[in-house]
DSSP file (Angstrom, degrees, kcal/mol; ACC not computed):
  #  RESIDUE AA STRUCTURE BP1 BP2  ACC     N-H-->O    O-->H-N    N-H-->O    O-->H-N    TCO  KAPPA ALPHA  PHI   PSI    X-CA   Y-CA   Z-CA
    1    1 A X              0   0    0      0, 0.0    22,-1.9     0, 0.0     2,-0.5   0.000 360.0 360.0 360.0 152.1   99.1   77.2   94.2
    2    2 A X  E     +a   23   0A   0     45,-0.3    47,-2.3    20,-0.2     2,-0.3  -0.868 360.0 175.7-105.5 129.6   99.6   74.5   96.8
    3    3 A X  E     -ab  24  49A   0     20,-3.1    22,-2.3    -2,-0.5     2,-0.4  -0.891  24.8-152.8-127.0 156.7   97.1   71.7   97.2
    4    4 A X  E     -ab  25  50A   0     45,-2.4    47,-2.5    -2,-0.3     2,-0.6  -0.958  20.7-151.4-126.7 112.9   96.7   68.6   99.3
    5    5 A X  E     -ab  26  51A   0     20,-2.8    22,-2.7    -2,-0.4    23,-0.4  -0.745  10.2-137.5 -90.0 122.4   94.6   66.0   97.6
    6    6 A X    >   -     0   0    0     45,-3.0     3,-1.8    -2,-0.6    22,-0.1  -0.269  30.6-102.8 -66.6 160.5   92.7   63.6   99.8
    7    7 A X  T 3  S+     0   0    0      1,-0.3    -1,-0.1    27,-0.2     4,-0.1   0.792 121.4  62.4 -57.2 -28.2   92.7   59.9   98.9
    8    8 A X  T 3  S+     0   0    0     43,-0.1    -1,-0.3     2,-0.1     2,-0.2   0.670  81.3 103.4 -73.4 -15.1   89.2   60.3   97.6
    9    9 A X  S <  S-     0   0    0     -3,-1.8     2,-0.1    42,-0.3    19,-0.1  -0.488  84.0-107.8 -73.4 134.2   90.4   62.8   94.9
   10   10 A X    >>  -     0   0    0     -2,-0.2     4,-1.3     1,-0.1     3,-1.2  -0.380  19.8-134.4 -61.0 130.8   90.6   61.4   91.4
   11   11 A X  H 3> S+     0   0    0      1,-0.3     4,-2.6     2,-0.2     5,-0.2   0.747 103.3  66.2 -62.4 -23.4   94.3   60.9   90.4
   12   12 A X  H 3> S+     0   0    0      2,-0.2     4,-2.2     1,-0.2    -1,-0.3   0.858 100.1  50.7 -65.8 -34.1   93.6   62.5   87.0
   13   13 A X  H <> S+     0   0    0     -3,-1.2     4,-2.4     2,-0.2     5,-0.2   0.916 110.0  49.8 -67.1 -43.6   92.9   65.8   88.9
   14   14 A X  H  X S+     0   0    0     -4,-1.3     4,-2.3     1,-0.2    -2,-0.2   0.944 112.4  47.0 -60.1 -49.3   96.2   65.5   90.7
   15   15 A X  H  X S+     0   0    0     -4,-2.6     4,-2.8     1,-0.2    -1,-0.2   0.919 112.2  49.9 -59.3 -45.6   98.1   64.8   87.5
   16   16 A X  H  X S+     0   0    0     -4,-2.2     4,-1.4     1,-0.2    -1,-0.2   0.900 111.4  47.7 -64.2 -41.6   96.4   67.7   85.6
   17   17 A X  H  <>S+     0   0    0     -4,-2.4     5,-2.5     2,-0.2    -1,-0.2   0.903 112.7  49.3 -66.7 -39.8   97.1   70.2   88.4
   18   18 A X  H ><5S+     0   0    0     -4,-2.3     3,-1.8     1,-0.2    -2,-0.2   0.926 109.7  51.4 -62.8 -44.3  100.7   69.1   88.6
   19   19 A X  H 3<5S+     0   0    0     -4,-2.8    -1,-0.2     1,-0.3    -2,-0.2   0.796 105.2  57.2 -63.0 -27.6  101.1   69.4   84.8
   20   20 A X  T 3<5S-     0   0    0     -4,-1.4    -1,-0.3    -5,-0.2    -2,-0.2   0.416 127.7 -99.9 -83.7   1.8   99.7   72.9   85.1
   21   21 A X  T < 5S+     0   0    0     -3,-1.8     2,-0.2     1,-0.3    -3,-0.2   0.560  75.7 139.0  96.4   9.5  102.5   73.8   87.5
   22   22 A X      < -     0   0    0     -5,-2.5     2,-0.8    -6,-0.1    -1,-0.3  -0.588  57.2-118.5 -89.1 151.0  100.7   73.5   90.9
   23   23 A X  E     +a    2   0A   0    -22,-1.9   -20,-3.1    -2,-0.2     2,-0.5  -0.792  40.2 178.3 -87.8 107.6  102.3   71.9   94.0
   24   24 A X  E     -a    3   0A   0     -2,-0.8     2,-0.6   -22,-0.2   -20,-0.2  -0.951  18.2-163.6-122.4 116.3  100.0   69.0   94.8
   25   25 A X  E     -a    4   0A   0    -22,-2.3   -20,-2.8    -2,-0.5     2,-0.7  -0.865  15.0-153.3 -93.4 124.4  100.7   66.6   97.7
   26   26 A X  E >>  -a    5   0A   0     -2,-0.6     3,-1.8   -22,-0.2     4,-1.7  -0.888   9.1-156.3-108.1 113.1   98.6   63.5   97.2
   27   27 A X  H 3> S+     0   0    0    -22,-2.7     4,-2.7    -2,-0.7    -1,-0.1   0.821  93.3  64.0 -57.1 -34.3   97.8   61.6  100.4
   28   28 A X  H 34 S+     0   0    0    -23,-0.4     4,-0.3     1,-0.2    -1,-0.3   0.785 111.1  38.6 -61.1 -26.3   97.3   58.3   98.5
   29   29 A X  H <4 S+     0   0    0     -3,-1.8    -2,-0.2     2,-0.1    -1,-0.2   0.790 129.1  27.8 -90.9 -32.8  101.0   58.6   97.6
   30   30 A X  H  < S+     0   0    0     -4,-1.7    -3,-0.2     1,-0.1    -2,-0.2   0.778 135.3   9.0-105.1 -31.4  102.4   59.9  100.9
   31   31 A X  S >< S-     0   0    0     -4,-2.7     3,-1.6    -5,-0.2    -1,-0.1  -0.356  70.9-165.9-152.5  61.4  100.1   58.8  103.8
   32   32 A X  T 3  S+     0   0    0     -4,-0.3    -4,-0.1     1,-0.2    -5,-0.0  -0.216  77.0  22.2 -55.5 139.0   97.5   56.3  102.7
   33   33 A X  T 3  S+     0   0    0      1,-0.2    -1,-0.2     3,-0.0     3,-0.1   0.519  83.5 160.8  83.9   6.0   94.7   55.8  105.2
   34   34 A X    <   -     0   0    0     -3,-1.6    -1,-0.2    -7,-0.1   -27,-0.2  -0.307  45.7-107.5 -61.3 141.8   95.3   59.1  106.9
   35   35 A X     >  -     0   0    0      1,-0.1     4,-1.9     4,-0.0     3,-0.4  -0.409  24.0-120.7 -67.1 145.4   92.3   60.3  109.0
   36   36 A X  H  > S+     0   0    0      1,-0.2     4,-2.4     2,-0.2     5,-0.2   0.888 113.3  54.9 -56.4 -41.7   90.4   63.3  107.4
   37   37 A X  H  > S+     0   0    0      1,-0.2     4,-2.2     2,-0.2    -1,-0.2   0.873 108.1  49.4 -61.7 -36.6   91.1   65.5  110.5
   38   38 A X  H  > S+     0   0    0     -3,-0.4     4,-2.5     2,-0.2    -1,-0.2   0.856 108.4  53.3 -70.1 -35.0   94.8   64.8  110.1
   39   39 A X  H  X S+     0   0    0     -4,-1.9     4,-2.6     2,-0.2    -2,-0.2   0.940 111.5  45.2 -63.3 -47.4   94.7   65.7  106.4
   40   40 A X  H  X S+     0   0    0     -4,-2.4     4,-2.5     2,-0.2    29,-0.3   0.914 113.7  50.0 -63.2 -43.0   93.0   69.0  107.1
   41   41 A X  H  X S+     0   0    0     -4,-2.2     4,-2.4    -5,-0.2    -2,-0.2   0.921 113.2  45.2 -63.5 -44.2   95.5   69.8  110.0
   42   42 A X  H  X S+     0   0    0     -4,-2.5     4,-1.8     2,-0.2    -2,-0.2   0.922 112.9  50.5 -66.4 -42.9   98.5   69.0  107.8
   43   43 A X  H  <>S+     0   0    0     -4,-2.6     5,-3.1    -5,-0.2     4,-0.3   0.909 111.5  49.1 -60.7 -41.6   97.1   71.0  104.9
   44   44 A X  H ><5S+     0   0    0     -4,-2.5     3,-1.3    23,-0.2    -2,-0.2   0.927 109.7  51.1 -63.0 -45.5   96.5   74.0  107.2
   45   45 A X  H 3<5S+     0   0    0     -4,-2.4    -1,-0.2     1,-0.3    -2,-0.2   0.814 117.2  40.4 -61.9 -30.6  100.0   73.7  108.7
   46   46 A X  T 3<5S-     0   0    0     -4,-1.8    -1,-0.3    -5,-0.2    -2,-0.2   0.287 112.3-117.6-101.5   8.3  101.4   73.8  105.1
   47   47 A X  T < 5 +     0   0    0     -3,-1.3     2,-0.4    -4,-0.3   -45,-0.3   0.919  63.5 149.1  53.7  49.7   99.0   76.4  103.8
   48   48 A X      < -     0   0    0     -5,-3.1    21,-0.5    -8,-0.1     2,-0.5  -0.901  49.4-126.3-114.2 141.7   97.5   74.0  101.2
   49   49 A X  E     -b    3   0A   0    -47,-2.3   -45,-2.4    -2,-0.4     2,-0.3  -0.742  31.5-124.3 -82.7 129.3   93.9   73.9   99.9
   50   50 A X  E     -bc   4  71A   0     20,-2.8    22,-3.7    -2,-0.5     2,-0.5  -0.592  18.3-156.6 -77.2 132.4   92.4   70.4  100.4
   51   51 A X  E     +bc   5  72A   0    -47,-2.5   -45,-3.0    -2,-0.3     2,-0.3  -0.949  30.4 152.3-105.4 126.0   91.1   68.7   97.3
   52   52 A X  E     - c   0  73A   0     20,-2.4    22,-3.2    -2,-0.5   -45,-0.0  -0.988  50.1-159.7-152.5 158.8   88.4   66.1   98.1
   53   53 A X  S    S+     0   0    0     -2,-0.3     2,-0.6    20,-0.2    20,-0.1   0.135  73.6 101.5-116.7  13.0   85.4   64.2   96.9
   54   54 A X    >   -     0   0    0      1,-0.1     3,-1.5    21,-0.0     4,-0.2  -0.887  61.1-155.5-105.0 116.4   84.5   63.4  100.5
   55   55 A X  T >> S+     0   0    0     -2,-0.6     3,-1.3     1,-0.3     4,-0.9   0.620  81.9  84.6 -69.4 -11.3   81.7   65.5  102.0
   56   56 A X  H 3> S+     0   0    0      1,-0.3     4,-2.0     2,-0.2    -1,-0.3   0.739  76.5  70.2 -61.7 -21.8   83.0   64.8  105.6
   57   57 A X  H <> S+     0   0    0     -3,-1.5     4,-2.0     1,-0.2    -1,-0.3   0.827  93.1  56.1 -67.2 -30.0   85.4   67.7  105.1
   58   58 A X  H <>>S+     0   0    0     -3,-1.3     4,-2.5    -4,-0.2     5,-0.6   0.909 106.6  49.7 -64.3 -42.3   82.5   70.1  105.3
   59   59 A X  I  X>S+     0   0    0     -4,-0.9     5,-2.5     1,-0.2     4,-1.4   0.901 109.5  52.7 -62.2 -41.6   81.5   68.7  108.6
   60   60 A X  I  <5S+     0   0    0     -4,-2.0     6,-2.7     3,-0.2    -2,-0.2   0.924 117.8  34.0 -61.4 -45.8   85.1   69.1  109.9
   61   61 A X  I  <5S+     0   0    0     -4,-2.0    56,-0.2     4,-0.2    -2,-0.2   0.811 129.8  31.1 -85.7 -28.9   85.5   72.7  109.0
   62   62 A X  I  <5S+     0   0    0     -4,-2.5    -3,-0.2    -5,-0.2    -2,-0.2   0.867 131.3  26.4 -96.4 -42.2   82.0   74.0  109.6
   63   63 A X  I  <<S+     0   0    0     -4,-1.4    -3,-0.2    -5,-0.6    -4,-0.1   0.918 131.7  34.9 -88.4 -48.5   80.6   71.8  112.4
   64   64 A X  S   <S-     0   0    0     -5,-2.5    -3,-0.2     2,-0.1    -4,-0.1   0.522  99.1-135.0 -84.6  -5.0   83.8   70.8  114.2
   65   65 A X        +     0   0    0     -6,-0.3     2,-0.4     1,-0.2    -4,-0.2   0.814  38.6 170.6  56.1  35.5   85.4   74.2  113.5
   66   66 A X        -     0   0    0     -6,-2.7    -1,-0.2     1,-0.1    -2,-0.1  -0.648  38.8-112.7 -75.8 128.1   88.7   72.6  112.4
   67   67 A X        -     0   0    0     -2,-0.4     2,-0.3    50,-0.1   -23,-0.2  -0.314  41.6-179.8 -61.7 141.8   90.9   75.4  110.9
   68   68 A X        -     0   0    0    -24,-0.1     3,-0.1    -7,-0.1   -19,-0.1  -0.997  37.4-141.8-144.4 146.2   91.6   74.9  107.2
   69   69 A X  S    S-     0   0    0    -21,-0.5    32,-3.8     1,-0.4    33,-0.3   0.662  83.0 -52.7 -76.9 -17.1   93.5   76.9  104.6
   70   70 A X        -     0   0    0    -22,-0.3   -20,-2.8    30,-0.3     2,-0.4  -0.674  49.6-135.2 152.0 154.5   90.7   76.1  102.1
   71   71 A X  E     -cd  50 103A   0     31,-2.7    33,-3.3    28,-0.3     2,-0.6  -0.998   4.1-163.4-137.3 132.1   88.8   73.1  100.8
   72   72 A X  E     -cd  51 104A   0    -22,-3.7   -20,-2.4    -2,-0.4     2,-0.6  -0.933  16.3-165.5-114.3 104.1   87.8   72.3   97.2
   73   73 A X  E     -cd  52 105A   0     31,-3.4    33,-2.9    -2,-0.6     2,-0.6  -0.816   6.5-151.3 -96.5 119.4   85.0   69.8   97.3
   74   74 A X  E     - d   0 106A   0    -22,-3.2     2,-0.5    -2,-0.6    33,-0.2  -0.816  15.1-179.7 -97.8 119.9   84.4   68.0   94.0
   75   75 A X  E     + d   0 107A   0     31,-3.1    33,-0.6    -2,-0.6     2,-0.5  -0.791  20.0 149.3-120.4  86.2   80.8   66.8   93.4
   76   76 A X        -     0   0    0     -2,-0.5     5,-0.1    31,-0.2    31,-0.1  -0.961  37.8-138.3-122.3 114.9   80.6   65.2   90.0
   77   77 A X    >>  -     0   0    0     -2,-0.5     3,-2.2     1,-0.1     4,-0.6  -0.228  35.6 -96.8 -65.7 162.6   78.2   62.3   89.4
   78   78 A X  G >4 S+     0   0    0      1,-0.3     3,-0.9     2,-0.2     4,-0.3   0.834 123.3  54.6 -50.3 -40.9   79.4   59.3   87.4
   79   79 A X  G 34 S+     0   0    0      1,-0.2    -1,-0.3     2,-0.1     3,-0.1   0.646 114.0  41.1 -72.7 -12.8   77.9   60.6   84.2
   80   80 A X  G X4 S+     0   0    0     -3,-2.2     3,-1.7     1,-0.1     4,-0.4   0.344  80.9 103.8-113.7   5.0   79.7   64.0   84.5
   81   81 A X  G XX  +     0   0    0     -3,-0.9     3,-1.4    -4,-0.6     4,-0.5   0.785  69.6  67.9 -62.7 -28.2   83.1   62.8   85.7
   82   82 A X  G 34 S+     0   0    0     -4,-0.3     4,-0.3     1,-0.3    -1,-0.3   0.742 101.8  48.8 -65.0 -19.9   84.8   63.2   82.3
   83   83 A X  G <> S+     0   0    0     -3,-1.7     4,-2.0     1,-0.1    -1,-0.3   0.512  88.7  88.4 -93.0  -6.6   84.3   67.0   82.7
   84   84 A X  H <> S+     0   0    0     -3,-1.4     4,-2.5    -4,-0.4     5,-0.2   0.915  82.9  50.7 -63.7 -48.0   85.7   67.2   86.2
   85   85 A X  H  X S+     0   0    0     -4,-0.5     4,-2.4     1,-0.2    -1,-0.2   0.928 113.8  44.7 -59.0 -47.2   89.4   67.6   85.4
   86   86 A X  H  > S+     0   0    0     -4,-0.3     4,-2.6     1,-0.2    -1,-0.2   0.875 111.3  54.2 -66.0 -36.1   88.8   70.5   83.0
   87   87 A X  H  X S+     0   0    0     -4,-2.0     4,-2.4     2,-0.2    -1,-0.2   0.903 109.6  47.7 -63.8 -40.8   86.3   72.1   85.5
   88   88 A X  H  X S+     0   0    0     -4,-2.5     4,-2.7     2,-0.2     5,-0.2   0.942 112.6  48.4 -64.9 -47.4   89.0   72.0   88.2
   89   89 A X  H  X S+     0   0    0     -4,-2.4     4,-2.3    -5,-0.2    -2,-0.2   0.912 112.8  48.3 -59.8 -43.1   91.6   73.5   86.0
   90   90 A X  H  X S+     0   0    0     -4,-2.6     4,-2.6     2,-0.2     5,-0.2   0.926 112.1  48.9 -63.2 -45.0   89.2   76.3   84.8
   91   91 A X  H  X S+     0   0    0     -4,-2.4     4,-3.1     1,-0.2    -2,-0.2   0.934 112.9  46.6 -61.1 -46.9   88.2   77.1   88.4
   92   92 A X  H  X S+     0   0    0     -4,-2.7     4,-1.0     1,-0.2    -1,-0.2   0.902 113.8  48.7 -64.1 -40.4   91.8   77.3   89.6
   93   93 A X  H  < S+     0   0    0     -4,-2.3    -1,-0.2    -5,-0.2    -2,-0.2   0.912 121.0  35.2 -64.6 -42.5   92.8   79.4   86.6
   94   94 A X  H  < S+     0   0    0     -4,-2.6    -2,-0.2    -5,-0.2    -1,-0.2   0.814 132.6  24.0 -83.6 -32.1   89.9   81.8   87.1
   95   95 A X  H >X S+     0   0    0     -4,-3.1     3,-1.6    -5,-0.2     4,-0.8   0.094  74.6 129.7-124.8  21.5   89.6   82.0   90.9
   96   96 A X  H >X S+     0   0    0     -4,-1.0     3,-1.1     1,-0.3     4,-0.6   0.866  77.9  48.5 -49.3 -45.8   93.0   81.0   92.2
   97   97 A X  H 34 S+     0   0    0      1,-0.2    -1,-0.3     2,-0.1     3,-0.2   0.744 109.8  53.8 -68.4 -22.6   93.2   84.0   94.6
   98   98 A X  H <4 S+     0   0    0     -3,-1.6    -1,-0.2     1,-0.2    -2,-0.2   0.515  91.7  74.1 -90.0  -5.9   89.7   83.3   95.9
   99   99 A X  H X< S+     0   0    0     -3,-1.1     3,-1.7    -4,-0.8   -28,-0.3   0.849  72.6  89.9 -80.4 -33.6   90.3   79.7   96.9
  100  100 A X  T 3< S+     0   0    0     -4,-0.6   -30,-0.3     1,-0.3     3,-0.1  -0.424  99.8  13.0 -65.6 133.9   92.4   80.3  100.0
  101  101 A X  T 3  S+     0   0    0    -32,-3.8    15,-2.8     1,-0.3     2,-0.3   0.623 111.9 102.1  77.8  13.2   90.3   80.6  103.1
  102  102 A X  E <   - E   0 115A   0     -3,-1.7   -31,-2.7   -33,-0.3     2,-0.6  -0.883  67.6-134.7-128.4 158.3   87.2   79.3  101.4
  103  103 A X  E     -dE  71 114A   0     11,-3.5    11,-2.2    -2,-0.3     2,-0.5  -0.968  32.1-168.6-107.5 114.4   85.1   76.1  101.1
  104  104 A X  E     -dE  72 113A   0    -33,-3.3   -31,-3.4    -2,-0.6     2,-0.6  -0.909  12.6-161.1-110.8 126.6   84.4   75.7   97.4
  105  105 A X  E     -dE  73 112A   0      7,-2.6     7,-2.6    -2,-0.5     2,-0.6  -0.936  12.2-164.2-105.3 116.8   81.9   73.2   96.1
  106  106 A X  E     +dE  74 111A   0    -33,-2.9   -31,-3.1    -2,-0.6     2,-0.3  -0.903  16.6 163.0-107.6 122.4   82.5   72.5   92.4
  107  107 A X  E >   -dE  75 110A   0      3,-3.2     3,-2.3    -2,-0.6     2,-0.2  -0.820  54.5 -64.7-126.9 166.7   79.7   70.7   90.5
  108  108 A X  T 3  S-     0   0    0    -33,-0.6     3,-0.0    -2,-0.3   -24,-0.0  -0.366 123.1  -4.7 -55.6 120.1   79.1   70.4   86.7
  109  109 A X  T 3  S+     0   0    0     -2,-0.2     2,-0.3     1,-0.1    -1,-0.3   0.536 125.6  75.6  76.4   7.6   78.5   74.0   85.5
  110  110 A X  E <   -E  107   0A   0     -3,-2.3    -3,-3.2     2,-0.0     2,-0.4  -0.988  49.5-171.1-155.6 139.1   78.6   75.6   89.0
  111  111 A X  E     -E  106   0A   0     -2,-0.3     2,-0.5    -5,-0.2    -5,-0.2  -0.997   9.5-162.9-129.9 128.4   81.0   76.6   91.7
  112  112 A X  E     -E  105   0A   0     -7,-2.6    -7,-2.6    -2,-0.4     2,-0.5  -0.952   8.8-164.7-111.5 122.2   79.8   77.8   95.1
  113  113 A X  E     +E  104   0A   0     -2,-0.5     2,-0.4    -9,-0.2    -9,-0.2  -0.933   9.6 177.0-114.6 121.3   82.4   79.7   97.2
  114  114 A X  E     -E  103   0A   0    -11,-2.2   -11,-3.5    -2,-0.5     2,-0.1  -0.979  30.7-119.6-123.3 133.5   81.9   80.2  100.9
  115  115 A X  E     -E  102   0A   0     -2,-0.4   -13,-0.3   -13,-0.2     2,-0.2  -0.448  32.8-118.5 -66.2 140.9   84.3   81.9  103.3
  116  116 A X              0   0    0    -15,-2.8    -1,-0.1    -2,-0.1   -54,-0.1  -0.509 360.0 360.0 -77.7 150.9   85.5   79.6  106.1
  117  117 A X              0   0    0    -56,-0.2    -1,-0.1    -2,-0.2   -50,-0.1   0.516 360.0 360.0 -65.2 360.0   84.8   80.7  109.6
C-alpha cells in the first residue's frame, strides 16, 4: 500500500510500515514544512493514504472538501504511544483494502472508518 506520512507522524510508524513492505513517502524527509493542503493534494495525485497525527486533515477533507485518497489519523495519548506502531500495522494488515477513500481515526483499541465525500 502507498502512504504519505505527514511531518506530525511518528517516524517509528514510517519505519515499521516500510519494513512491512509498504511504500511510504515521509514529508519530513522530502518536503519539510509543507502546508497540510499541499500534503493532501500531493497524496491524492499519487494515490497515497495520508498518515497523520494532526486533526487539521479532517477539516481539510470534510469541511474544505479537499479531495483525498484516504487519511489515517492517529490519536494516541502519551501513555498509549508505545502501542501505536503495532496498532497501525494490525489495522493495515486487516483493513488494507478498506483504507482507500476513507478517513480512519485510529485510537487505542478502536478504529473508526468513515467514507470520504
